[in-house]
Steps between C-alpha positions, in 0.01 A plus 500: 500500500340838571735776612819348358706586197766327298806658345703309240868554581642280227374258240628282224491155346678213672570166333441217746581133452255231616621294796755767605484692830577873502563780747421859405672793670412871514795727584533875549267760646137539395490862620807585293357328191804274476335159527677221311339159452701182447409133474730203555454127455513298822683175569276328755680165502670451837877451465522211749639459847819691566443743212308824446399691188543876508393771256633857527279792389624857448188694592657825620395750233724775641813283510755464220608174341643282778726207583385236750742318729407183693744388770511330835393748770741788560762374253676769296358566156669272246667630185206408275128537571253211477284706261642789298347807336144427615267769356165625627252332458647151485436152640784248484454137419466280807840408643525163679735521797573288808275584795678704766549849632613762250551875485383688191644841421401728215739764362484746210661320204878495510528620860531346846270764655223299669153648444303203637623247756282204594694414813457131582270345239402142593389284206343170600519184290225404257375861468461758223547871579484834319720780635394849389697826529257788560509880507515673840159539665595842641684798351877446529438159661694185419418265215320191626509125446189281500519118508189318379422128516404349165268198485603342833 
């Protein structure tokens, strides 16, 4: 199209498998030249009534390796995290859990210092979700959490 330009920010070969669904993520800041690309295979099969599938993605390029805790809302953090030593960039396997209301909290690995708190996180039955930790959108702002529906 006349009057437009294209800038390649990243490139590379990706091996894809026929019949498999994928999600591709771009993390970081284009202006800072810190864009990181990551692909992850999707699990689009619904888990059935009363269950939900959940994938956790560490997409906060300025955050350290983290632990992820999943509890009932406002419960104290348990002794052990649900996911440990999650590096950037990383997408967990899909976890199948009972539908319900949860609270997800993300801490720097080995600490109980909460960097991201989802508050009440309702997960309906027969759904698949991806939860992504993201960098702050403003200078000195808080890290953010994005919940995306997958396939349903």
